[in-house]
N, C-alpha and C positions, 0 to 999 in steps of 0.2 A: 569438469569444473569442481573444485573443492569448495562446497558451500560453507563448510566450517570456517574457512579462512575469512569469509565475509561476515559470518555470525559473530566472530571474535573482534571485529573492528569497532573502534569507538566512534561509530557513525550510524545513526538511525536509518539512513538510506541503505547502507550496506547490509545491516541486520535484517531489514525488511526484504531486501532483494534476495537474501539467502533463503527466505521462506517462500516468496511468491514470484520471483523474477524468472519464470519459466512459462512459456506460452501455454502449456497444458494446465498448469496450476491456475493461471489467470482465467483461462476459459472455464475450468471447473467452478471457480468462484463466480464468474459471470452467470453460469447456468444455475447455480444455487441461488443467486440473487433473483433470477428470473423464475424461481419456483420449481425447478427440476431437482428432485431430491432423491430419486431412486437410482441405483447403480445402472440398471438396464436403460433407463431413459437418458441418463448422462452419457453412457457409452454410445447409444444410438444417435443422440444429437451431435455429439462431437466426432463420431466416426473414429473412435480411438480404440486401440488395442486394449483388451481386458487387463493385461498385466500393467500397462502404462497407467490406466485409470486407477487401478488398485494402488499402485505406488504413489500417485499424486494424492489420493484421498488419505492414504496412511500418513504421508508427510504433513498434510494439512491438519489431520487429527493430532499427530505428535506435537505440532506447533500450537495446539489449543485453538485452532481456528474453526474446526468442524467437530461435531460429535456424531456418532453412529448409533442409531436406535432401531431395534427390530420392529418390523411391521407385520411379519408373517413367521410362523414357527416351523411349518413343514412344507417345503424346505425353509430353512432360516433365510430371510431376506431382510435387508436393512435400508433405512432412509438415512440421508446425511443432512444435517442441519447446521447452519452457522451458529457459532457462539457469539457472545457480545464482541469479542476481539475480532472474529471473522466479519461481523456486520460493520465494524468500524472501518473495514477496507472498502466499503461502498463508494466513498468519495474517490478513492484511488482508482477503482475500476471505472467510475464515471469520468474521471479526468482522462484516462486512457481512451475511453470511447469518444470524448469531445475532441481530443487531439486527432484521433484517427478520422473522425467525421470531417474535420477541418482540412486535413492534409492528405488523406488517402482515399476518401470516398468519391472516386471519379465518376461513378455511376449514380451517385446520390447516397444519402445516409441509409444504412441497413435497418435501423430502428429509430423511431421518433420518440422523444421523451415528452411527457405532459405532466406538469406539476399538478397534483391532485387538489391542492388547496385553492388554486386560482383557475384551474382548468385550461391553462395556456401552455403552448409548446415552450420548452425551456432548453437552454444550453448550460451544461454544468460549468461553474466557475469556482475558483478558490477565493474565499473572501476572509477578511479579518473578522475574528470572532467578537471584536469589540465594536467596531464602527460599521461593519458590513461592506467596506470598500474592497474592490477586487484586488487581490494580491498578484502583482507582477514583479519581475525581478528589479525594476527600477524603483519600486515603492517599498522594498524590504531591506532592512539592515540586519546583517547576521552578526551576532556577538557570541563570545564563548559561553558555554553553559557549564554547569557543575560536573558533568560527566565527560567533558572534552579533554583530550590529551594528545600529546605528540606521540603517535604510534603508527605502525604499518597501516596504510590506507588513509591516514589523516595527517601525515607529517607536515606537508606544506600548508594545508588548510589550518592546522593548529598554529603554525608559525605566523600566518597572516592574521588569524583571529586574535591570538594573544598579543601580537604586535600592535593591532588596533587597540586592544585594551591598554597596552603600555602607553600609547599615544593619548588615550583618554585620561589615564592616570596623570600623565605629564601636564595635561590641560586642566587638571582639577576636577575631572568628571568621574572619578572612581566610584562614587556612590550611586551611579546610574543603574548598575546591575552587579550581581555577584559573579566573579570570574570563574570560580571553581578551581579545579586542579590545574596547576601550571605545568607547562612542558619542562 
Protein backbone atom coordinates (compact mmCIF):
# COMPACT_ATOMS: atom_id res chain seq x y z
CA UNK A 1 0.00 0.00 0.00
CA UNK A 2 1.37 3.41 -0.99
CA UNK A 3 0.78 5.58 2.10
CA UNK A 4 2.06 8.67 0.24
CA UNK A 5 -1.05 8.49 -1.94
CA UNK A 6 -3.23 8.90 1.14
CA UNK A 7 -1.02 11.57 2.70
CA UNK A 8 -1.45 13.72 -0.42
CA UNK A 9 -5.28 13.56 -0.45
CA UNK A 10 -7.28 16.62 0.51
CA UNK A 11 -8.90 14.66 3.34
CA UNK A 12 -8.00 14.62 7.03
CA UNK A 13 -9.19 11.01 7.37
CA UNK A 14 -6.91 9.88 4.53
CA UNK A 15 -3.94 11.83 5.87
CA UNK A 16 -4.40 10.42 9.38
CA UNK A 17 -4.87 6.92 7.98
CA UNK A 18 -1.57 7.28 6.14
CA UNK A 19 0.09 7.71 9.54
CA UNK A 20 -1.72 5.29 11.83
CA UNK A 21 -4.07 3.00 9.88
CA UNK A 22 -1.92 -0.04 10.45
CA UNK A 23 -2.76 -2.47 13.25
CA UNK A 24 0.81 -2.44 14.60
CA UNK A 25 1.00 1.36 14.66
CA UNK A 26 -2.32 1.55 16.52
CA UNK A 27 -1.25 -1.09 19.01
CA UNK A 28 2.04 0.74 19.64
CA UNK A 29 0.02 3.90 20.30
CA UNK A 30 -2.31 1.96 22.61
CA UNK A 31 0.62 0.62 24.60
CA UNK A 32 2.25 4.05 24.83
CA UNK A 33 -1.04 5.43 26.18
CA UNK A 34 -1.03 2.61 28.73
CA UNK A 35 2.45 3.60 29.92
CA UNK A 36 4.67 1.06 28.13
CA UNK A 37 7.53 3.22 26.87
CA UNK A 38 10.56 0.95 26.49
CA UNK A 39 11.30 -0.95 23.29
CA UNK A 40 11.67 -4.31 25.06
CA UNK A 41 8.38 -4.01 26.95
CA UNK A 42 6.56 -2.93 23.77
CA UNK A 43 8.06 -5.88 21.87
CA UNK A 44 7.21 -8.32 24.66
CA UNK A 45 3.66 -7.02 25.13
CA UNK A 46 2.83 -7.01 21.43
CA UNK A 47 4.76 -10.19 20.59
CA UNK A 48 6.01 -8.31 17.54
CA UNK A 49 9.18 -8.83 15.50
CA UNK A 50 11.96 -6.41 16.41
CA UNK A 51 12.26 -5.05 12.86
CA UNK A 52 8.50 -4.46 12.61
CA UNK A 53 8.39 -2.59 15.93
CA UNK A 54 11.45 -0.52 14.99
CA UNK A 55 9.79 0.38 11.67
CA UNK A 56 6.52 1.45 13.34
CA UNK A 57 8.32 3.51 15.97
CA UNK A 58 10.44 5.16 13.26
CA UNK A 59 7.30 6.04 11.28
CA UNK A 60 5.56 7.43 14.36
CA UNK A 61 8.69 9.47 15.13
CA UNK A 62 8.95 10.77 11.55
CA UNK A 63 5.29 11.83 11.75
CA UNK A 64 5.98 13.78 14.94
CA UNK A 65 3.78 11.56 17.12
CA UNK A 66 6.54 10.02 19.23
CA UNK A 67 9.95 11.13 20.52
CA UNK A 68 12.79 8.83 21.51
CA UNK A 69 14.78 9.60 24.66
CA UNK A 70 17.75 7.64 26.05
CA UNK A 71 17.36 6.22 29.53
CA UNK A 72 20.58 4.17 29.58
CA UNK A 73 24.01 4.80 28.04
CA UNK A 74 25.82 1.41 28.05
CA UNK A 75 24.34 -0.06 26.04
CA UNK A 76 22.22 2.80 24.75
CA UNK A 77 18.53 2.14 25.36
CA UNK A 78 15.60 4.41 24.62
CA UNK A 79 12.13 5.18 25.86
CA UNK A 80 9.41 6.38 23.52
CA UNK A 81 7.05 9.14 24.59
CA UNK A 82 4.05 10.63 22.87
CA UNK A 83 4.26 14.21 21.67
CA UNK A 84 1.31 16.58 21.96
CA UNK A 85 0.25 15.46 18.46
CA UNK A 86 0.52 11.83 19.55
CA UNK A 87 -1.50 12.44 22.72
CA UNK A 88 -4.17 14.09 20.58
CA UNK A 89 -4.83 10.62 19.10
CA UNK A 90 -6.09 9.35 22.46
CA UNK A 91 -9.72 9.92 21.47
CA UNK A 92 -9.16 8.02 18.22
CA UNK A 93 -7.73 5.03 20.07
CA UNK A 94 -10.57 5.20 22.65
CA UNK A 95 -13.15 5.35 19.85
CA UNK A 96 -11.68 2.20 18.30
CA UNK A 97 -11.69 0.53 21.71
CA UNK A 98 -15.35 1.48 22.30
CA UNK A 99 -16.40 0.18 18.87
CA UNK A 100 -14.48 -3.07 19.41
CA UNK A 101 -15.99 -3.51 22.88
CA UNK A 102 -19.47 -3.01 21.48
CA UNK A 103 -19.21 -5.16 18.36
CA UNK A 104 -16.34 -7.62 18.79
CA UNK A 105 -15.88 -8.43 22.50
CA UNK A 106 -17.91 -11.64 22.56
CA UNK A 107 -16.22 -12.83 25.78
CA UNK A 108 -16.53 -9.44 27.48
CA UNK A 109 -14.45 -6.29 27.28
CA UNK A 110 -10.68 -6.81 27.64
CA UNK A 111 -10.19 -3.55 29.60
CA UNK A 112 -12.56 -1.43 31.64
CA UNK A 113 -12.27 2.34 31.64
CA UNK A 114 -12.92 4.39 34.78
CA UNK A 115 -13.16 8.18 34.63
CA UNK A 116 -10.77 9.47 37.30
CA UNK A 117 -12.79 12.63 38.03
CA UNK A 118 -16.00 10.87 39.00
CA UNK A 119 -14.69 7.35 39.69
CA UNK A 120 -17.33 5.77 37.48
CA UNK A 121 -16.94 3.25 34.64
CA UNK A 122 -17.18 5.04 31.31
CA UNK A 123 -17.73 4.39 27.64
CA UNK A 124 -15.92 6.72 25.24
CA UNK A 125 -18.18 8.86 23.05
CA UNK A 126 -17.52 11.66 20.60
CA UNK A 127 -19.25 14.85 21.70
CA UNK A 128 -19.71 18.40 20.45
CA UNK A 129 -17.06 20.71 21.88
CA UNK A 130 -19.70 23.43 22.37
CA UNK A 131 -22.79 21.79 23.84
CA UNK A 132 -21.51 18.35 24.90
CA UNK A 133 -24.15 16.47 22.88
CA UNK A 134 -23.03 13.15 21.43
CA UNK A 135 -22.07 13.36 17.77
CA UNK A 136 -23.78 10.74 15.63
CA UNK A 137 -24.09 10.80 11.86
CA UNK A 138 -27.71 12.01 11.92
CA UNK A 139 -26.76 15.00 14.11
CA UNK A 140 -23.87 16.38 12.04
CA UNK A 141 -23.95 18.41 8.84
CA UNK A 142 -20.74 18.38 6.81
CA UNK A 143 -19.92 21.58 4.90
CA UNK A 144 -16.92 22.40 2.71
CA UNK A 145 -13.85 23.79 4.46
CA UNK A 146 -11.12 26.11 3.24
CA UNK A 147 -8.81 23.19 2.37
CA UNK A 148 -11.42 21.17 0.50
CA UNK A 149 -11.01 20.53 -3.19
CA UNK A 150 -11.99 18.25 -6.01
CA UNK A 151 -9.00 15.89 -6.18
CA UNK A 152 -8.17 12.18 -6.20
CA UNK A 153 -9.71 10.64 -3.11
CA UNK A 154 -12.28 13.44 -2.67
CA UNK A 155 -13.75 14.05 -6.13
CA UNK A 156 -17.31 12.88 -5.46
CA UNK A 157 -17.32 14.21 -1.88
CA UNK A 158 -16.16 17.64 -3.09
CA UNK A 159 -18.91 17.72 -5.72
CA UNK A 160 -21.53 16.89 -3.08
CA UNK A 161 -20.16 19.33 -0.51
CA UNK A 162 -19.75 22.20 -2.94
CA UNK A 163 -23.10 21.33 -4.52
CA UNK A 164 -24.64 21.72 -1.05
CA UNK A 165 -22.87 25.08 -0.79
CA UNK A 166 -24.29 26.14 -4.15
CA UNK A 167 -27.79 25.23 -2.92
CA UNK A 168 -27.17 27.25 0.26
CA UNK A 169 -25.94 30.18 -1.87
CA UNK A 170 -29.09 29.95 -3.98
CA UNK A 171 -31.20 30.02 -0.83
CA UNK A 172 -29.37 33.13 0.43
CA UNK A 173 -27.41 31.30 3.14
CA UNK A 174 -23.93 31.94 1.77
CA UNK A 175 -22.81 33.83 4.88
CA UNK A 176 -23.26 30.75 7.08
CA UNK A 177 -19.67 29.62 6.49
CA UNK A 178 -16.68 30.22 4.28
CA UNK A 179 -16.57 27.70 1.45
CA UNK A 180 -12.85 27.82 0.72
CA UNK A 181 -11.32 26.60 -2.51
CA UNK A 182 -13.85 25.73 -5.19
CA UNK A 183 -13.49 22.64 -7.34
